[in-house]
C-alpha angles and dihedrals in degrees: 000000000000112000122229117267114275092009094112132045116252091222096049092117096049095078112188090351089076087087087069085077085079087059096089090056091054090044091051090053091053093045092048091052090055091046092041092232098143097174096067090038093056093045091054091046090052091050091051093046093047091048090054094045092048091053091049093050091057094042094049092049089048090050092051094049089053094050089101092177085068103029108032092104093045098053114125101196105035099209131112123248106249131206093257093060092044091052092046091052095042093113096041091134095064089102092062090059090047093050091047091055091047091049090053091054091046090060091063095041099048115048090190088077094062100082110023120164121234094247139016119167093198089059092061091051092048092047092050091051092047092047094053097040101036115011097045097049091039091054091045094055094040090051092051089046090055088057091065115110102260097037093044094049095046102032121007100042089076091065091048092049090086106092093198114039116228131178091262089051086074088071096042101101142102125281092251091057092049092048087055090047089050089058090051091052094043097054098073092039098046093036094056091043093051088051088055094250100102124125141173091245090054091055092049095041097047096046094045093048089046092054092041092056093043090051091047091052092051096041096095087223123107110218101160116089120231087227089070091061094042091055092045106028093177088064089071088074097042103050129034125212135220089255090053093053094042089060088061089059093050098036103028098187091068141060101029097159126123099224104322119075087197090089093051088052090050092046094046092239098112113128109237091217094056101101098029092054090045090054092049093051092044092051092046092052091085094053133071112264128215111338113237117239093210132027128191112201105213133177138206116257102197142338091278092056091046087069090050096086129103094248093060105046115343096202092051092052090051090066129061111278113265140148106280119190094214090060092061092091088055094059096090090053090046090051091051089048088054090055090049090051090052089055095042098043099183131134113244138194112254106174144338140203138180125241116186091340095307123117117241119185136189116218122187133212108221095233127111125229097257091054090069090062096051110098094212091052096053097087093047092050092048089052091052092050091048092049091050092051092048092047091051089049092052092049092053100251111167102207132016121189125194128224120235102274093035089067090089101131107258119212086244089081090076089066098031093133089072092065119100092198126069115252110213128189095185093219095129094060090040089057091046092053093050093045092049090054091061112091117244093239095057111121101180137029135180114224127196120188082035098161096047120104092264094039092053093049093047092049094049093046094049095047088056086057088054092250115147109236120201101205113201108213137127092208109090090181094058091044093052091048090056092042091056090056091062121088110272093246091052101046094093089063089069111080126182116223127177103192136053089231088075089071097052091114098039117098098189115071121179107198117204096152124052112263128197126233088255091057091046089056090075091066114098120243112280095033119151117215113212110189145190097172126119120244096031117246121261114269092236103149116073091188092058135063128233129210122216123242113288108282145154135206114247120238117281093245094069111128130202098013108146109153134068120236105241109295094348123117122249113298092010121117135182115274092246088058092046090048091058090050091053091047090053095045091049090049090224112177101209135090121243106215135127122016119012117248101231091200090063097055095089091040092056092044092053090047090053091052091048092056095050101261111142135204113250114253111235 
């Protein structure tokens, strides 16, 4: 089917190479320097700077709206941003390239742009008048026109395909719409310049304020207090709010204005609920919103993963965490953020999703992976974990599950009976996932971290299957204690070893304690490394294979999930997270702390299968 003209972007197939379209501007700057033609040089520089600033305005607004620890009680549409919406809006910044190309043509068409001063106060007055009298009504009528059947179906429906508006949704539209928007923006700028009042500061100021207000309206976060409009009622008609614009996305035959509801009032398209709903959201911003039924208490692993959250770069967080070269310039900011988190030391809400109508949230402890291995930091981290659990209990959360490094036993466990929620470590399902990865015909495995909670459970389960387990541990006492827990006829399948050399003929390694490349070198060629260690071991051996951390795919009916959990694929979560989900769905009324009950491993696995969780295909 042939698409309508100007309904698709001509550089859609270029991918990341579309940014090479800025190349001619950079080339013109270099050529102008050589030719000493400063006018063209400066115009191209201004286009490049403005393009960068416009992108940052949208990204910063998007970052703020996804800082759920600040905005969760100010959200207008309380839904998560899912992967489908993120993918649809992936190329939201196409309009910035289009406007840059149009600005380059405007330089040659309008001579008045050649020698603009830095500042002209009259220009700002002229631009304001032109905006109110021409741009606002023009946009209003163009917007209504785009809601007609043909134009809406072929052009404007793309913009309304985003179920939850975000700042970047403002740019998610067709070329024809953005050409029309370009005309709306150009009128105050060109008009004041043709009058002789134009200036460079006017161009920057008008465009930045324009994008700022557009991003605010699409942010899905209400930041303006209702008291402002009650004290100055006329302001209701002069400045729209995020609530006002969100109503246009839910009730599309109302609230068409650009920034001034005055024109909706004049055109009889003003939604009667606009200010009442704004007041309700504004009043509710100081109260706790919907209480989550389930909370997963996560943690950051390293600086790279600290940038892998929705409030940094949404598209990055929607993909499995990896080292990305274009994030290298962000490392200094990420390092400073780490220092701020040290000083702040609060848990914060990172993301949320809905499963069968129930709210599931991910909270994060602002500590990095290496902090957990610093002796002097242990007490502070335990206190943070304890505070998070107590806070969840006060709020009325039903189940809280802890990420791998957050399973450090908090002092709270001594008084766990006072908790109304269920505290869930998720170790049972983690053990089940690892055990179900091991082929049925395996006769021998090598186990590091053998006397840990998970190591103990895995060893006891495998020995019952008549699998010989080489348990790496220097503590004979701890080994013997575990061995005595095994059935008498299975105890001889548990073997204590003290050196990695003992596993030189074993091709199935289960890694529960971090091992160096040198220690990996003792594994024979063709070995597979199963692992439940955080951070994961280095993939050093090319002649061996490495499993990912224990994980499961969430049920298909999950709604609003739009970020990947660390290195996991979309919709896949760590087994400790999945275990908490199963615990909640089963409505079990017990805690899962301390030693793993080996008899419950199969029970938990079957419950996970029953509720639609799936093992991850390797």
